[in-house]
N, C-alpha and C positions, 0 to 999 in steps of 0.2 A: 745746289751748294747748301752745305750743312751749317746751320747757324746755332749758336748758343742758345739752349733753351732753359737756362736757369738751373741746370742740375737734373739728372734724370732718375737716381736710384739712391738709397741708402747704401753706403759703403762701396769700395772698389776692390775688385779681385786683382791680386798680383800674381801673374803667371811666372814660370821660371824664366829669368832674365834672357832675353835674345840678344846676343852679342854681335852686332852688325858691324862689319868691317867696311872702311871706305878708303880710297886711295889718297895719298897725302898731297894736299897743295895748300900750304900754310899761308894764311893772308893776316899777318899782323895779329895773330891770336884772336881773330874774330871767326866765330863759327856760325854759319848761316845754314838755313835748311827750311823744309816745309813738312807739314804733318797733314795726312790725309786718312780718310777711313777706307774700308775695304772696297767701296764703290767709286773710289776716286774723289770724293767730295772733300774739300779742304775743311779742317777743324779750327774754328775760331776759339781762343782761349785756352788752348792746351798748355799745360805747365811744362818748361824745359829748365832742369836744374842740373848743375854739376853735381854729381853725388858726393856726399859728405861735405858739401859747403853751402853757403847762403846764396851763391851766384846763380842767378836764374832769371828767366823771362817768360813772356807769354806770347803764344802765336797771334798774328794780327788777322786782318780780314782776309787774306788770301791764304791763311793758314802758315804764313811765313814767320820765321824768327831770326833774330840776330842776337848772338851771345858774346858780349865783351869779356875779354881776359881768360879765355878758354886756352887750355893747354893741350898740346898733341898728347894723345892717349887718354885724356879725361874720359870718364864714363858720364854719360848724360842720362837722366832720368826723365822720360816723357810719360806724362799721365793726363788723363781727361775723365771726368765722371761719366761713367756709363761705358768705358773702354778699358781692355786690359792693358796695364801699364807696361812699358818697355825699358830696357836699358841698352844704351847704344855706345859703342866706343868711337870716338872722333879722331880720325887721322888726317884731318885737314881739308878735305873736299867737302862741298855743300851736301848736305843729308836729305834723302828722301825717305821719309818715315811713314809706315802704315800701321795705324792702331786698329786692333780687332776689337769689335763690339763685345761687350760683356755679356754674357748669357744671363746673368743675374739670377742664378738659381743655386747651384752648389756653393758657390763661393760668396753668396750675398751674405752680408753681415746683418744680423738681426738683434736688436735691442732686446735684452733680458734684464731680470732684476740685478741691479748694482753692476751692470756691465753689458758687453755684447759677445755674441758667439757667431761663428760662422753657421750658416743654415745647415751645411752638410754635417755639423758636429752636434746638432740639437738631438736630445733623446726625449724631450718632452713635447707637448703640443702647444706650438706657438703660431698664431696667424699674424700677418703683418700687412699693412697698407702703406704704399708710399705717396709722396705729395701729389704726383700727377693725377691720382684718382679723386682728389679732393679740390685742387685748384681749378679755378675758372668756372666753377659751378655756382649758381646764384642760391646758395643755401644760407639760412639765417644762423645755423649753428652746426657743429661738426657731427654730432650724433646723428642728425637726420641724414648727413652725407655718407655715413658708413652703411646704411640700409643695403643688405644684398650683397656686400663686398666680401663677407667672411662667413664660413659656415660655422653655426653655432652661436653666432652673435646676433641676438634677436633684439631689434629695436622697433618699439611699437608706441602708439599714442602721439606721434608727432602732428602738430596742426599749425594754423597760420597765426597764432597769437603772437604778437610782437613780444620777444624777450621771454616768452614762457612756452616755447615750442620745442623743448629738448626731447621730450617723450621718456619712456623708460627702456633701460638696456638690460638685458639678461644674457648671461654667458652660460651656454649649455642648461638652459631652463631655469626655473625658479626653485632654489634649493632651501628655502626656509619659509615660514609663516610670517616673518617679520621683514626687516629691510633687506632687500635682495640685490641692491645695486653694486656693480663692480667697484673695486678700489681704483681710483683714477690718480696717476702722477703725471705732472708735467716737468720735464727735465729733473726727474727724481724727487720733486716736491709735491706733496699730496694736494690735490684740488678736489673741491666738492663737485665740480661739473665740468663739462666741455662746451658748455653754451656760449661762453664769451671769447674764448681764444680765437684769434684770427686764423682762418685756414691758410692764409698765405704765409704764416710763420712756421708752419709744420714741416718738418722734414720727413718724419715717418710715425707710424703708429704701430705698436705691437700689442696683442692680446694674449696674455698668459691664461690658457684655458684649463690645463690640468694642475693636479697638485704637484706634479714634479717640477713644473716651471714656476708656480706660484708660491710654493711653500717658503721661499725665502722672505716672503712678506707675512707669513704666519697668520696671526688672528685677524688680519684685514683682508685675506685673500679667498675666503670661502666662495665668494660670489664671482671669482674671476679678477684679473688685474689688466688695466689699460694703461700702457705706457706711451706717453706722447714725447717725442723729442723735436725740439724747435731746431731751426737752421743755424748754423754756425759759419764763421768766416773761414777762408782758406788762403794758403799762400799765393800771392799774386797781386796784379794791380787791382784797383778798386773796381767793383762792378756795381752800377746802379740799375734797379729794376723797379719798373712801375707796372702795377696790375690794377686794372678798374673795370667796372662794368655798371650798366644801368638796367634795371629789369621792371617788368610790369606783372602784377600779381592780381589773379582772380580765384574765386572759389573753384574747386573741381567740381562739386556737385551741389546742385539746389534741387529740392523736391518740387515736382510739379504738382500744383494743387488746384482745386476746384476754382472755377470762376464765381463771382457772386450769384450770377443767374443760375448755374448749375448747383450750387450749394443751397440756395434757397428753395429751389424747386425740389431737391432731393430731401431737404430737411422737413419741407411740408409733407411729403409722402411718408417720411418716417413717423411724423407726429400722428398722421392719420391712420397709419397702420397700428398704432398703439392706442387708438381711439381718443386722440386728442385733437384739439381744434389746430388748424394751421396758423402758422405765425404771419405768414405773408399773404396778401390778396393777389389775385391775378394781375391787377394793375400795377402793384409794387413789383411783382416779378417780371413784368414787361419792361418797367423802368430799369431794372438791373440789365435786361437783355439790350436794351436800347443804348444804355451807356451815355445818355444826353443829360441827366439830371445829377448835378454834383452831390445831392443828398443821397443819391442811390449809387454809389460808386463801385467799381471793381479795383479794389486797392490791391497793388502789387507790393506788399510789405518788403519782399526781398529786394526789389528793385529801388525802392526808397532808401533802404538802409545801406546795402553793400555798394561798394564802389571799387574802382581799379586802384590798387595799392601800387606805389613806386617805392623801389629799393635801389640804392646805388652804394657800391662799396669801392673803396680805394685804398692801396697799400704801396708805400714807397720803401725800398729795402736798399741798403748799401752794405757791401760785404767785401773783404780782402784782407791783406795782412802780409807780414814778413815772416821769416823764420822764427822770430821771437814773440811777436804779437799778431794775433789774428782777431779779427772783430766782425760783428754783424749788428746792424741797427735797422729797426724797422719802425714806421708809424702807420697806423691804419685808421680809417674812418668808415663807419657804416650808418646809414640813415634809411629808415623805412617808415613809410606811412601806411597803417593798417588798412584792410578792406572794409573795416567800420570807421566812421568818423570818430575822432578823439583818440583813437589808438595809434601807437607808433613807437619807434625806437631810435635812439641815436647813441652811437658808441664811439669811443675814441680809445684807442690802445697804442702803446708804445712798448718797445722791447729792444734790449741790447744784451749781447752775449760776447764776452771777452775771453780770449785764451792767451795766457801770458808765460813764456818760457823765461824764467828768472835766471837760473844758472842751468848748468848740464844736468843737475839732478832735481832741481826744484822748479815747479810749474804752478799756476794758479789759474782758477776759473772765476769769473763774475758774471752772474745773471740777474738782471733787473727787468721787471715788467710792471706796467701799470695799465689798468683797465677801468675806464668810466663808462658805465653802461646804464643808461636811463631809458625806462621803457613805460609807456602809458597803457592803460586798458580802459576803454569806455565803460561807464557804470550806469546802473538803473537807480531810480529813486524808491524802488521797492525791493527790499532784501538786498540792498546795494553793496558795493565793494568789488564788483566785477561786471563783465558783460554777459555772464550767465543768464540773468533774467531778460536781458535786451534779446538775446538769440532765442531763448525760449519763447518769448512773447511774439517774435516774428514768426515762429511756427504755429502759434496758437491763434492769434487774432483773426477774427472774420474778416473776409474781403469787403463786406458791406459796411464795415465801420470807416467813418471818414478819418483820413490821416490828419489833414490840416483843413481848418475852416478858413473862409476868407477873411475873418476878422482877426486871424492869428492864433486862434485857439486850436486845441487838438481834441479829437475824437478819443474816446478811451473805453476800456473794459474795466472790471473792478480793481485790477492791479495797477492801471495807469496806461501810459502810451509809450511804446519803444521809441517812436519817433520824437516825441517830446523829450525824451531823455537824451537823445543823440542831438537833437536841436540846442539843448541847454549848454552843451560843450562839457558836461560833467565827465570826470576821469579820475582813475586812480593812477597815482604816479609812484613808481619805484626807482629811486636814484642809487646806484650801486657804485662803489668804488673799491677797487682791489688792488693791492700792492703785494708784489712777490719779489723776494730778494734771496739770492743764494750765493755763497762764496765758498771755494774749496782750494785747498793746497795738496798738491802731490809732491811726495819726496821719494825718490828712487833710492832706497837704501843700498840695494845691490841691483845689477841688471835684471834680476829675475824677481825682485822683491820691491813692492811700492807701498807706501803709506799715504793714506788720504784722510783728511780731515775736513768735514763739510758742515756748514751751518746754514739754516734757512729759516726765514720769517715771512709769514703771510698774515696779511691784515685785510679784513672785508668788512665794509659797512653799508647798511641799506637804510635809506630814509624812506619810509612809506607815508604817502599822503593822500588822504581822501576826504575831499569836501563835498558832501551831499547837499545839493542845492534844493531850495524849496521851489516848487513848481505848481503854478495855478493852471491846471490843464484847461479848464472852462469854468463857466459860472457854477456848476454843479459839483466840481471835484477838484481836489488839491491833493498835493503829496504831504508826506511827513515834514515836520520842521527841518530846516536845514541844521547840519551838524558837521564837526570836523573830527575825524579820527587819524591821529599822527602817531607813527611808531619809529623807533630807532632800533636796529639790530646790529650788533657788532660782534665779530669774533676774531681771535688771532690763534695762530699756532706757531710754536718755536720748536725747531728740530735740530738735533745734533747727531752727527754720524761719525764713527771712526772706522776705517777700512784698513785691512792688510791684504794685498792681493800677491799671489805668488804664481809664477808662469816659467815652467822650466822644461826642456826637452833633454832626454837621455836616450840617444840613439833613436829608435822608434817609439819610445815611451814618452808620451805627453802628458804633463801634470800641471792642472791648474788648481790654486786654492784660494778661498776668500773667507776671512774672519772679520766680523763687525759687531759693533755696539751702537745701539740707537736708543735716543730718549726723546720724548716730546712732552709738550705741556700745551693744552687747548684751553682757552678762556672764551666764554660767552656771556654777553649781556644784552638785555631786552628792557626797553622803556616805552610805555605808551601812555598817550593822554587823549582825553575826549571831552568835548562840550558841544552843546547844541543851542538853538535859539539865538542865531546871529541876527544883527539888525537888517542885513540884506545879504544878497550872494556875492556882493563885491568885497566885503570885509571878511577877510579868511584867516587873519592871525587868530591863534587860540584865544588871546586875551578879549576878542570881541565877542566871544560866546558868553551865555549866562553862566556865571560863576556857581550858581546853585545846581547846575547840572553836571559839573565837572567830576570826571572820574580819572584815576590814573593807576598804573601798575608798573612793576618792574621786578627782574631778579637777575641773579648772576648764577652762573655754573662753571665748573672747571673739571677737566680730565687730565690724567697724566698716563704715561706708558713708558716702561723701561724694557729693553730687548737686547738680546744678543743672538747672533747667528753665524752660520758657517756653510761652506759649499766646498766640494771637492769634485773635480772633473778629472778623469782619466780616459786617455785613448791610446790604443797601440796601433801604430802605423795607419791611423786615420780609419781602421776598420772596425775595431771593437771599442765601443764607447760606453762610459759609466758615468753617472752623476749622483751625488748624494747631497741632500740639504737637511739643515736642522735650524729651527728657529724656536727661541723661547721668549714669550712675551708676558709681562706682568702689567695689569691694568687696574686703575683706581676704581674702575666700575665694580669690582668684586671685593669681597671682605678678605681680611687677611687669612692666609691659609688656603684660599681658592683663587688667587690672583694669577699664579703663574700657569700658563698653558704651553705645551711642547708639540711642536708641529714638524715631523720628519718626512722626508720623501726620498725615493729612490727610483732611478730610471736608468735603462740601458738601451743600447741599439748596436745593430750588426749591419755594416755597409756590405751587403754581399757582392755587390757590383765591383768591389775592390780585391776580391778574392782571385788568386791566380786562376782558378778553375773557371773563372768568368771571362778570360781573356778572349775567348772566340766570339763572345757577345758584345764585345765593346764597341763594335762598328754600329750597332743599333741600341744598345742598353746603355744609357748614360749613367743611370743611378738606380740603385735598388736597395733600400734600407728598411729593416724591421725594428720597430721600437716597442718598448714596453715600459710602464710607470706605475708607481704606487706612492700615494701619499696622504697626508692628513692636514687639514686646514682649519681655521678657527673664525668665529664671527663674533666680534665683540660688540659691533654696531647693530645687533639684532634688535635692540630696544633704544627708544628714545629717551628712556629715563637715564640720567646721569648717575644715579645712585640706587641702582635697583636691588642692591643687597643690604641697604641701610633703611631702617625704620625711621620715617620722618614724620613731622606733625604738622597740622594744618592750623593757621591762625584765622581770626574772624568768627570763631564760635562764640556763643553766649549761653549762660546758664543762670537759673534763678538761685539766688541767696540772699538771706537777709531782706526778703521782700522786694528784691530789685534785680534787674538783668545785669550780669557782670561778663566782662570780656574774658576770653579763654582760648584754649586751643584743644585740638582733638586728633586722634588717629583714624584715618579714614581706610587704610589699607595695611595689610600685614606683608612684610617682606622676609624671604628666607635668606639667611646669611650664606647659605651653601650653594647657591646658584653660581654657575660658572659659564665657561665658553660653550656656544654651539660648536659642534665639530663635524666637518664634512670629510669622509673618507673616500678617496677616489682611486681607481685602478683604470688602466687603458692600454690598448695595444694600437699600433698604427703601422701603416705602410707608405713610404715614400717612393716615388719612381720617376724615372725620366727616360726618354727615348729620342734618338735621332739628334744627338748633341743636345739634348734637352729643349729640342723645339716643342715636344710634347712632355708635360710634367704635371705631377699631381700628387695627392695624398688620400688615404683612407683611413679613418680613425673610428674605433669603438671605445665607448667609456661607460663606466658605471659609478655613480656618485651617490653615496648613502650619507645623509645629514642626521646626526643623532643629537639628543640633548636639546632639541629646538625649545626655546623659551616660549612659554604660552601660559595663559591664565588657567588656574585649575578652579573648577567649580566648587563652592563651598555651601553647606547647609545655611538656611536663614538663621540659625542659632548661632552660627559663627560671629555674626553682627558686624563683620567688616568686608570690605570688597573682596573679590577672588584674588588669590595671590599667584605670583608667577614662579615656575619651576621649569627645570629642564626634563620635560616629559614627553616631547613629541618627536617624530622621526619621518623621514621622507626620502624617496628615492628617484633619482633622474639617470636614465640610461639611454644611450643613443648611438647613431652613427652619423658620420660626417664625410663627405667627398668633396674634393677640390680637384679640378683638372683644367688644365691650360694649354694653348697651342699658339706658337708665335713663328712667323717665317717672313722672309723677305724675298722678293723676285724682281731683280732690277730696281725700278723706281717704286715698286709696290710693296707695302708692308700690310700684313694682316694679322690679327691676333683674336683668340676667343678664350674666355676664361668662365668657368661654370662652377657653381658650388651648390651643394645639397646637404640638408641636415634633417635628421629625424630625432626627436627627443620625446620619450615617454616618461611622464611625471606620475608618480603614485605616492599618495599619503599612506604611511605604514602605521603610525600610532599617534593618537591624540590623548595620551595620558589617561586611557581607559574610556574616554567618551567615543561614541560612534561617528559623531559629526559635530561641526561648528557651523551655525549659519553665519555667513559673511554679507548678507544684505542682497536685496533685489534678486531673490530666488537662486542665490548662489550658495553653494556649501563646500566646505573643506571636510570630506568624509573619507574614513579608512578605505582603502581599495580604490579610491577615485583620484582624478587629477585634481590639482589645486584650483578652487574657484569654478568647479564644474556646475552647470545649471541642473537644478532639481525641479522638474516641471511636469505638467500632465501631458500624456500623449494623445494626439488626435488622429482620426481616420476619415477625413472628409467631412461633408455636410449632411445633415438630414435633408432628404430629397422630398419629404411630405410630412404633414402634420401627424399622420397616423405613425409614421416611423419614429417621430420625436416623442409621441405619447407612449409608445411601447417601450422605448428605451427608459422613460421616466418611470414607468410602472415596474421595470425590471431592476433598474439600478438606482433610482432615486435621483434627486437633483441637490447636491450639496452647495450649490452656488447662489440659488435664489435667482434674483435679477429678472423676474418675470417668467421664468420657466423656459424649457425648450420648446423651440418652435422650428418649423421647416426653414431651412437656410442657416440653422445654427451650426457651430462645430459640434462634431461627434467625439466625445471623449472615450478613451479605452480603459476598460478594466484590466489593467496589466497584470495584477496578481491573481485574477480569475476567481475572486471570493464572492461574486455576485453583487458586489457594492461598489460604488463609485465614491472614493474619499481621498484623503491626503495619502493614504498607503500606495495609491496607484500612480503617484508621481515617479518619474524615472530620471536617472542621471544621464546627461547629454554632454556635448562638447563643452569645452572651456573657452575663455577668452584667451588662453595661452595656446599659440599654434603648434601643433605637432610637427608639421613639415614647414621648413623654410627653404627658399632657393634663390639663387641669382644668377644672372647671365650678363657678361660684359663682351661686346663686340667692338672691334677697333679696326680701322683701316686707314691707309695714307698712300697718297701718290704725289710725289714731288712735293709741292708746299701744301697740299690739301690734306686735311685729316678729318675723320668721322669717327664718332664712338657713340655706342648705344648701351645703356645700362638697365637692365630688367631686375626686378625683385618681386618676391610673392610669398605667399603662406597658403597652408591648407590644413583641413581638419581644424578649424577654429571657428568659433561662433560668438554671437552677441545678441542678447536679448534687449531690444530696444522698447521703449514705453510707447506701445502702439496707440494708447489713447492721445499721445501728444505728437508722436512721429507721424503715424499713418493718419491721425487726426480723428477727431470725434464729432458727431452730429451733436454738438451741445450749445448751439446758440452762439452768442458773441465770442465767447472763449473757445472757439473750435474752428479749424480749418482743414477739412479732410483733403487727403492726397487724391489726385486724379484716378489712382487704381480703383477707388470706390465706385467708379463708373462701371466696373466689371463685378459688381456685387451679385450675390445670389438672388434670383427672382424665379417665379414659376416658369418663365420663359427663358431663363439663363441658369440652367442647373450646372452647366460646365463652367462655373465661375471661379475666379481666382480669390474672391473675398466672401465672407459670409454675409448674410442679409444685413441690410442697413437698420440700425437701431439708434435710438437718441441716447446721448450721455453713455451711461454703463448699464443701460436697460436690456441686457442680454447675457446669458451665460457665456457667450463669445467673447465678450469684453476682457482685455488683459487686466482690467482692474478686478473682475470677478475671478478670473483664473489665468495664471500664465501657462502657456502650452507651447508645444513643439511647432505649432502653427505660426506662432509669432517670433519663434527663434530664427534668427537670420544666419544662414550660412555665409560667412565673411571670407571665404577663400578668394584670392585674387592673384592676378598677374598684373604687374604695372611697369610701364616704361618709365622708369624713375628719371633718367636723365638721357637727352639726346644733345650732341654737341658737334657742330661743324666749324672747322677753323681753316684759316689760310695764313701760311707764314710767307711774308714778302721775300723775293730773291735778293741775295747779298749785293747783285748789280745796281739795285735801286737805293741801297743803304750806304755803300761804302764811302761815298763823298759826304755823308752827314754825320759820321762819327758814331752810328748806331749799329749794334751788332745784330739785334734781332727784333722784328716786330711782327706780332701775330694778332690778327682779328678773329673773333669767333662769335657764333650765335650758341647759346646754351637754353635748353628748356627742361624744367623739372616737372614730373607728374603730367606728362603729355596726354596719356591715356591709360585707362584701366580696363581689363577684362574681369568681370565678375558675374555672379548670379543673384544680385540684389534684386528683390521684389520691386523696389522703388529706388529713386536716385538719391541713395545714400553712399558716401564713401565708405567702403569696407574697413578702413582704418579708423573711422570715427570712434571715439572712446566714451562720449557722454551717453548714458542710457536714455536720456530724453532729448539727445542731440542738441544740447544747449552750449557745446563747446565750439570754439572757432572751427571753421572748416578747413580742410587741408587746401593748400594753394597751388594753382598751376602758375609757374613762373617763366616769363620769356626774358632772356637777358642778351644784351649786346655788349661786347667787351674787347679790351685790347691788353696785350702784354708787350712792353717795350724794355729791352736791355741795352745799356749803354756801356 
């Protein structure tokens, strides 16, 4: 029995009406019938409406319907989401109607800028995701749920930090040295992030990847555009849906580290090898081994700190409407306890969407959304304000340090104790409130011409509160005095849009046009206050702090933009497609005379499969289309400076005059009034294909994007006296290939589907304003001819297997690293340029943290009420240089905890080792603190089972007496396993160089969906 699943796809295709005749048996103008699918399963909730009227009904539990006041000869329109609609002529007898399943390919409607288009008519590159791929997954935010679903959309850096786990999103690589995040809109309203929107509210997501599809957004579209469409009501009776799950979360990876006995023994050996006295006596080492003396522990710091987190999410949705008013309302709640104590998130969200038909020609929309999203992060009392130092110290602190003494005090190292910080309940709280409102009016001037006026307002506020407590760790050590750091960040954006849409057909000629005007105003305000030395840790109001220690600061900023834009679509007989866009933007960021930027695009497509000469192939070839596009986009958000073209002055300076210091102001940097937009020019070609009635379908794309005028700092001589200035001098190129292919079929009660995607992106820096390279930190460089953030490090070639070999190497090449000189078992560095010297010129460029290859695979299967899906994602040719001193661990005493891999260190009897010889602290040229090398560079290629979900939908026979349309139970797990080649147990997606960020989480969820 087919049950209503809350909607299956965006858009419904309408086939040529099928006029079904029935014999006449008139029964008091009451039309009865039943609606089934191709397998004979009844369809619940299908719409049956007399064409041209508001007289309609919905099919019941048995797929049956009764329509009052029908007339003989009436045309009935029967539709259901996911099926091809039909028109049926009623002649009096009960009707038996069979709806065909929509293939959801050629006639699928895809959301594009300021409108929608049939997928068949697209000439640009647009990727889309529908709600089924996000719903019922225990994801904390939408961005992490998109990993692996679309080629060319790269999402990295997600982790388990409550409320701060969104990661970075790149569309077709990184195209600038500055802000490279895509432009995100929710129901046409700009949003800063996808982190807070409830996945249950989403109808579809479209990603505009090339200039042809994104140029309508002009200066905000250089890094791609993500369009999120939320659910709306539909004509018919009200439907109430509940979705909820409870999940359990743990870290995916924890490094296996030496026990206190192993570490103490190996540390003694390392000290003695360097001619130093051992730290521990044999008796003490035996105590570590026995584990019976609490003063000689084997402390498992990870086990003491990390716990199982619990997350539960609930959403209640009601939707329905009449011909004149359609509505959707939803409320959602999310609660997450972090895997670290004191961390967590609580979110409440509400949304309502209204569609109103006021007159035959006038209609209106109203969207309102509110999100309260509060999240906490555990904090330390050493460089506090986040969990960074807690996680760092959990990696660092030796296992022989006592975590908690019997008297309630804590064992520490010089920085403090991570367990004391967690026990104190100390945390950073970020309380966010976001309101979004949008109203629009549509007036149909002519049947082919519609005028739209839209206004929107977004207001966002965050209250940041961090009270750092005073902690007396033990009699000999205490933390810094307590203090309070409180901040308020607020911003609001007001937008107005006027649109004129034209849509007309002349025979086989189809023309669509759009003309628009847009204006926006953005305001930002920041206020901070600080005091320390509070009487105790319980009085946390700022007035309780020492007034003599108080500081405060605050400022406001504003931006404005004015735009006009236009688009023309033309197709002939659905075979030859053409689209042209133009947008002009003026930004207050730039000086007069340089504010306007113009961003055109052109694209065309040829649907070869629609040609008459392809008639003989239509039995197996469903679709074949060639696309080509060219366009130019801008990036006005490249800099965080609101006034990059305006010379400003700093206050707070002092100068001597008249024998005293006087207050004044000064200029710290010089700004060019001629700076303007970064511009990205993209061209691409693509192929869309479908076979066997689109059971097999896919696309292949090639693109080339060149960004010019990249805003970057230009080096200045010391005599210039001011900081480096910013100018449009850089350029960069991204080119790549994307492949997307899918297969879907049904055999009796069985369904099966597979969707795979692959993307290759080559990034290359072309120009840095005359400089050869710019260091970006931690041995990474942006260098001409290299990819962005490529590592620049020494190359190694195994270990020295004898002291004689080490001495001969030193005699020939020298030792630029010091650290006690080369010894047997040390890393052997390569003289890459062959000049007979070992120095900084021998460093080589290696892989970047930006993956070159990304891929995804989605497998689905179903049998009767059971369904199973597996979603994989991965990346290749990507690397990360972790700080081996802290991540692999150093033999440095109390502030060191080596990983277990050091048990396979080089020795005279273990020359085929995986690690160099053991040394204390940094006393070896092998130490990453002496020289970063390819030995320590981790290949972070991976393949991950991102999501596995198994569900069961109850049969209708169990529900019909309860007034319930659908009940589905499911189990879902995120990040179940990962295949990688990491040397130690580090998650390949970890982003912190010293591994001090939250770990990625494995989440097991149990949920239910109910529709009434």
